[in-house]
C-alpha positions, 0 to 999 in steps of 0.5 A: 268926156271925149268918144276916146275916153269913153272907149278907154274907160270902157276898155278897162272898165271890166279889170275891177269888180264889184262895189270897189271897183265901181268907185275906182271907175268914176273916180278913175274917170272924172280925174281923165276929164280933169286931166288929174290921173297923176296927181289922184293916184298920188294922193289916194297912195299917200292916203292908203299908206298913213291907213296902212301905218297907223292901227288906229286910222285902219280902225277908224276905217274900218270898223262900224262902230264909228259914225259916219259923222265922227269918220267923216271929221276925221278923214277931213283932219287927216287930209287937211294934215296930210294936205291932200286936196281936190279931186282925192280928198273929195272922192276920200271924203263921198267913201266916208259919207257914204259908209264906205271908207272900210273898202278905200284900199280896196278902192285905191287898189282898184284904182291904180290897175285903171291907172296902169291898164290905160298906160299899157301897164300891167300891176304885179303884186309880189310878196315877201318875207322882207322889203326886197333892195332895188336890184331884186325889183328890178330883176323881178320886174324883168322877168315879168316883162319877159313872161308877160310881155308887156311892161310891168307895175311892182306893187310890193308886199311883206309878209313874214309869215311866207317865211322865205321865196315869193307870191307872185300875182299877175291878174287872175294867175299867181305863183306861190314859192313860198317857203311856207307852201313848199313845207306844207307840201312836204307835210302833206306828202309825208302824211301821205307816205 
């Protein structure tokens, strides 16, 4: 690793914290050395997508009931089936071996934050009640870029419980403009009246 890369990773290391952040930072530095930051990110996103789509896989990843051996063998089979290899596969297997697989989604999120920060992007998490269309995503990105003054990488989440509106998180700032929150505020205001 060159001195410049040390400085770069040091600058972004404050962006992540806790055990998932430490794992993500180590992976990010390794991916930088191998010049595979993008491919590693794609493989991590693929695995995270599999976890989010499969209740069984989510249970395997998060439940302490499964032994390390069970998790390792299952993860190896899933990685082979999904054709995830190299650094990302080794990382996911290491997380299973160290009994840290329960935090893999947080590790992926932290890795993505490090990648965005290294590119000068800011990651914004937008939660909506329904899937946003391309025009809405473009409009939100433009609005956020105007507000924060940087390019914004948008991570969209769907939570039907918010009923409508958006919840936007940029760094430690959050704007909750959801219908659920507005209704709760009205309910509190009516109780006080």
